[in-house]
C-alpha positions in Angstrom: -48.5 -54.7 101.9 -51.0 -56.1 99.4 -49.4 -58.0 96.6 -51.4 -56.9 93.6 -49.4 -58.8 91.1 -50.3 -61.9 92.9 -53.9 -61.2 92.9 -53.8 -60.4 89.2 -51.7 -63.5 88.4 -54.2 -65.7 90.1 -56.8 -64.6 87.4 -54.5 -64.2 84.4 -52.6 -67.4 84.7 -55.9 -69.3 84.1 -55.8 -68.2 80.5 -52.1 -67.4 80.2 -50.1 -69.9 82.3 -46.9 -69.0 84.1 -43.8 -70.5 82.6 -40.6 -71.7 84.2 -37.5 -70.2 82.8 -33.7 -70.2 83.4 -32.6 -66.9 84.6 -29.0 -65.8 83.9 -28.3 -62.5 85.7 -25.8 -60.3 84.1 -22.7 -59.5 86.2 -21.2 -57.4 83.5 -18.5 -58.5 81.2 -14.8 -59.7 81.0 -12.4 -58.8 78.2 -10.7 -61.7 76.2 -7.2 -61.8 75.0 -8.3 -60.0 71.7 -9.9 -57.2 73.5 -13.4 -58.3 72.9 -16.0 -57.9 75.8 -17.6 -61.2 76.8 -20.8 -61.1 78.9 -20.6 -62.7 82.4 -23.5 -64.1 84.3 -24.2 -65.3 87.9 -25.1 -68.9 88.4 -28.4 -69.9 86.6 -31.5 -69.9 88.7 -35.0 -71.0 87.9 -37.9 -68.5 88.0 -41.5 -68.3 87.0 -42.6 -65.7 84.5 -45.8 -64.7 82.5 -45.1 -63.8 78.9 -47.6 -61.2 77.5 -47.7 -58.8 74.3 -46.4 -55.4 74.6 -49.2 -52.7 74.7 -49.2 -49.8 72.2 -48.3 -47.5 74.9 -45.1 -49.6 75.8 -44.2 -49.7 72.2 -44.3 -46.1 72.1 -42.4 -45.6 75.2 -39.6 -48.0 73.9 -39.5 -46.2 70.6 -39.0 -42.8 72.5 -36.2 -44.5 74.3 -34.8 -45.6 71.0 -35.3 -49.1 71.9 -36.8 -50.8 68.7 -36.3 -54.4 69.6 -38.8 -55.1 72.4 -40.9 -58.1 71.2 -42.8 -59.2 74.3 -43.1 -58.3 78.1 -42.6 -60.6 81.0 -43.9 -60.3 84.4 -41.5 -61.8 87.1 -41.6 -62.2 90.9 -38.1 -60.9 91.2 -36.3 -58.0 89.8 -34.8 -58.3 86.4 -32.2 -55.9 84.8 -31.9 -54.6 81.4 -29.0 -53.3 79.5 -27.3 -50.5 81.6 -24.1 -49.0 80.3 -23.5 -46.9 83.4 -23.4 -50.0 85.6 -21.7 -52.1 82.7 -24.6 -54.6 82.8 -25.4 -56.3 79.6 -29.0 -57.3 80.7 -30.4 -60.4 82.1 -31.0 -63.4 79.9 -34.1 -65.7 80.0 -33.9 -69.3 78.6 -37.1 -71.0 77.9 -37.3 -74.9 78.2 -37.7 -77.1 75.2 -40.4 -79.5 76.4 -44.0 -79.7 75.0 -45.5 -77.8 77.8 -43.7 -74.5 76.8 -45.7 -72.6 74.0 -44.1 -73.0 70.6 -43.6 -69.2 70.3 -40.8 -69.2 73.0 -39.9 -72.9 73.2 -36.2 -73.5 73.4 -35.5 -69.8 72.8 -33.2 -67.3 74.6 -34.5 -63.8 75.3 -32.6 -60.7 76.4 -34.2 -58.1 78.8 -33.9 -54.8 77.0 -36.0 -52.5 79.2 -37.7 -52.4 82.6 -41.3 -51.4 82.1 -42.4 -51.5 85.7 -40.2 -52.1 88.7 -41.7 -52.6 92.1 -38.7 -53.3 94.3 -40.6 -53.1 97.6 -43.2 -55.7 96.4 -40.6 -57.9 94.6 -42.1 -58.1 91.2 -41.3 -56.4 87.8 -42.4 -56.2 84.1 -39.7 -56.0 81.5 -39.5 -56.0 77.7 -37.8 -58.8 76.2 -36.2 -59.6 72.7 -35.4 -62.9 71.1 -31.8 -63.7 70.6 -30.4 -65.4 67.6 -28.2 -67.5 69.8 -27.6 -68.0 73.5 -24.9 -65.3 74.4 -24.0 -67.5 77.4 -23.2 -70.6 75.4 
């Protein structure tokens, strides 16, 4: 199988570099003593992503799904999950590093996967919409 994402990434990463992020895969939630849902996550793993702007068509698609908080898109060479009530998944979380090599727009920030825009399970990559979080929900 031809990995088109790999070919495209070889070109796009020359002007928009790939970035390492910490991935926190959602495993659902637990309920604390007060009855409040607390997100739970698998062990952290480091993955490489490429952040891009959402296209007009993607913004319109998210709007029709009543998802108004998509702020950027991410290509990843792994499958990422968005919020899914039926599977009780709260959505994966991406945490960007804080060193100077990370662009200022995402440096030190935590982002939530809110929608899967392209999911190519057989080829091992996906494109998702993400939104910035005010605080790290895993902290």
